[in-house]
C-alpha positions in Angstrom: 49.6 -52.1 12.0 49.9 -48.4 11.3 49.2 -49.2 7.6 46.1 -51.0 8.3 44.9 -48.2 10.6 45.4 -45.6 7.8 43.6 -47.7 5.2 40.6 -48.1 7.5 40.6 -44.3 8.2 40.8 -43.5 4.5 37.9 -45.8 3.7 35.7 -44.2 6.4 36.6 -40.7 5.1 35.9 -41.6 1.5 32.6 -43.1 2.6 31.6 -40.0 4.6 32.4 -37.8 1.5 30.3 -40.0 -0.7 27.4 -39.9 1.8 27.7 -36.1 1.9 27.7 -35.7 -1.8 24.6 -37.9 -2.0 22.9 -35.6 0.6 23.8 -32.4 -1.2 22.3 -33.8 -4.4 19.0 -33.9 -2.6 19.0 -30.1 -2.2 20.6 -29.0 -5.5 18.1 -28.4 -8.3 18.5 -27.4 -11.9 18.5 -23.7 -12.7 15.1 -22.5 -13.9 15.0 -20.1 -16.8 12.0 -18.0 -16.8 10.3 -16.6 -19.9 10.7 -13.0 -20.9 8.2 -10.5 -19.6 6.2 -7.6 -21.0 7.8 -4.3 -20.3 4.5 -2.5 -19.5 0.9 -2.5 -20.0 -1.6 0.3 -20.9 -5.3 0.0 -20.8 -8.1 1.6 -22.8 -11.7 1.8 -22.0 -14.4 0.1 -24.2 -18.1 -0.5 -23.7 -18.2 -3.4 -21.1 -14.7 -4.3 -22.1 -11.1 -3.1 -21.6 -8.3 -3.4 -24.2 -4.8 -4.0 -22.7 -2.0 -2.8 -24.9 1.2 -4.7 -24.3 3.6 -3.4 -27.1 2.3 0.2 -27.5 0.5 -0.8 -30.6 -3.2 0.0 -29.6 -5.3 -0.4 -32.7 -2.8 -2.5 -34.6 -2.4 -6.1 -33.5 1.1 -7.5 -34.1 1.1 -11.3 -35.2 2.6 -13.6 -32.5 5.2 -14.8 -35.0 6.6 -11.2 -34.9 6.8 -11.0 -31.1 10.0 -12.3 -29.7 9.9 -12.9 -25.9 12.3 -15.7 -25.0 10.8 -18.9 -24.1 7.3 -17.3 -23.7 4.5 -19.2 -25.4 1.4 -18.0 -23.6 -0.2 -14.7 -22.4 -2.1 -14.9 -19.0 -4.3 -12.2 -17.5 -5.6 -12.3 -14.0 -8.4 -10.1 -13.0 -11.4 -10.2 -10.7 -12.4 -13.3 -8.8 -12.6 -15.8 -11.7 -9.9 -17.9 -13.2 -7.1 -16.4 -15.2 -7.5 -15.9 -18.9 -4.8 -18.0 -20.8 -4.1 -17.3 -24.4 -2.0 -19.9 -26.3 0.2 -17.3 -27.9 2.2 -14.2 -27.0 -0.1 -11.1 -27.7 0.5 -7.6 -28.4 -3.0 -6.7 -26.9 -5.7 -8.5 -25.1 -9.5 -7.5 -25.1 -11.2 -8.5 -21.8 -15.0 -8.6 -22.4 -18.0 -9.0 -20.2 -17.1 -6.2 -17.8 -20.5 -5.1 -16.7 -19.7 -3.7 -13.2 -19.0 0.0 -13.1 -15.7 -0.5 -11.2 -11.9 -0.3 -11.5 -10.6 -3.6 -12.6 -6.9 -4.5 -11.7 -5.2 -6.7 -14.4 -2.0 -8.7 -13.9 -0.4 -9.8 -17.0 2.5 -12.1 -17.6 3.9 -14.7 -20.0 4.2 -18.4 -19.5 6.4 -21.1 -21.1 5.4 -24.7 -22.0 6.7 -25.9 -18.6 4.2 -23.3 -16.9 7.1 -21.1 -15.6 5.7 -17.6 -15.2 7.5 -14.3 -16.0 7.5 -11.4 -13.8 4.2 -9.7 -14.2 3.1 -6.1 -15.2 0.0 -4.5 -13.8 -2.6 -2.0 -15.0 -6.1 -0.8 -13.8 -9.0 0.5 -15.8 -12.7 0.9 -15.5 -14.9 -0.2 -18.4 -17.8 2.0 -19.7 -21.0 0.1 -18.7 -24.8 0.3 -19.0 -24.9 2.2 -15.8 -22.6 4.9 -17.2 -24.7 4.8 -20.4 -27.9 5.8 -18.6 -26.2 9.0 -17.3 -25.4 10.3 -20.7 -27.3 13.5 -21.6 -28.5 14.5 -25.1 -29.5 18.1 -25.6 -33.2 18.6 -26.3 -34.4 19.5 -29.8 -36.8 22.3 -30.7 -40.3 21.0 -31.6 -42.2 23.0 -34.1 -45.8 22.1 -35.1 -46.7 22.5 -38.8 -50.3 21.6 -39.0 -50.4 17.9 -38.7 -46.8 17.4 -39.0 -44.0 18.1 -36.4 -40.5 19.4 -37.2 -37.7 18.3 -34.9 -34.6 20.2 -35.0 -31.4 20.6 -32.8 -30.2 24.1 -32.6 -27.1 23.2 -30.7 -24.5 20.6 -31.1 -25.2 17.1 -29.9 -21.5 16.5 -29.3 -20.4 17.5 -25.8 -18.0 16.7 -23.2 -19.9 13.5 -22.4 -20.1 12.1 -26.0 -19.3 12.5 -29.6 -22.3 12.4 -31.9 -21.4 10.1 -34.9 -23.7 11.7 -37.4 -26.4 9.3 -37.5 -29.8 8.8 -35.7 -32.7 6.6 -36.1 -36.4 7.6 -35.3 -39.5 5.6 -35.1 -43.2 6.3 -34.1 -46.7 5.1 -34.9 -48.9 7.6 -36.9 -52.3 8.4 -35.8 -54.8 5.8 -37.0 -52.1 3.4 -38.1 -50.9 0.3 -36.4 -47.7 0.3 -38.3 -44.7 2.0 -37.0 -42.6 4.4 -39.2 -38.9 4.2 -39.0 -36.2 6.2 -40.8 -32.5 6.9 -40.5 -31.0 10.4 -40.5 -27.4 10.8 -41.5 -26.3 14.3 -41.0 -23.9 16.6 -39.2 -23.9 17.6 -35.5 -27.4 19.5 -35.8 -29.8 17.1 -37.4 -33.5 17.9 -38.2 -36.4 15.9 -39.6 -40.2 16.2 -40.0 -42.6 13.5 -38.9 -46.1 13.4 -40.3 -49.4 12.6 -38.6 -48.1 12.2 -35.1 -50.3 12.9 -32.1 -49.6 15.3 -29.2 -48.5 13.0 -26.3 -47.2 10.4 -28.7 -43.6 9.0 -28.1 -41.0 9.5 -30.7 -38.3 7.0 -30.2 -34.8 8.2 -31.1 -31.6 6.3 -31.1 -28.3 8.2 -31.5 -25.1 6.7 -32.6 -22.5 8.1 -30.4 -19.0 7.5 -28.8 -19.2 8.1 -25.0 -16.2 10.0 -23.4 -14.5 9.5 -20.1 -12.6 12.5 -18.7 -13.4 14.0 -22.2 -11.6 11.2 -24.0 -13.6 8.9 -26.4 -13.9 5.3 -25.4 -13.0 2.8 -28.0 -16.6 1.7 -29.0 -19.4 3.3 -30.7 -22.9 2.7 -29.1 -26.5 3.4 -29.8 -28.1 5.6 -27.3 -32.0 5.6 -27.1 -33.7 8.7 -25.6 -37.5 8.9 -26.3 -39.2 12.2 -26.9 -42.8 13.0 -26.0 -44.5 15.3 -28.4 -45.7 18.4 -26.5 -48.8 20.4 -27.2 -48.4 23.4 -29.5 
């Protein structure tokens, strides 16, 4: 009788252990191995864009085949209120375009593997240079000298300043008196250009475009832009 009792008790205990093992399996998951992350991120200002440097190689892109971040196959950038930017490779840098608002953008960057596992993120903030900033740029006024029917336009101080770097080229255009055809010319010269326009009326507008690199905190942005500042010809 005792032997039967021990057999029944043993069966009950085995059954309980088996049920317990099945219950534990419901809570145990496989270990997730996350992709490697970027160590840091730096950001640089462009015109309506920001370039995020992820491998300290700004200005020199490294091919994805030469970047080794375990398991990582994608680069993801979150910013603003829109959907994240997902790039189907591991990048050394990312250029974020279409940033038209003069505000500081916060960028959250991480890698992702083929199973959509995310790495730990890195963060960086930067404001782009925008059209609103462009309108605030100042160009020193040239000296206007009347030479009979001609006008000499000459800068007697450097156009380059703490706000911008003049890139040694300007384009001017105007419509001569009695002509319906505009005259347009390009001047490639150093920081103090000068040129002569012929047969231009007092009060006429001389349209001048300057090729410049704006500065932020006395540091040039990444992009060159054309800055137009009209000049009204004064009376002699």
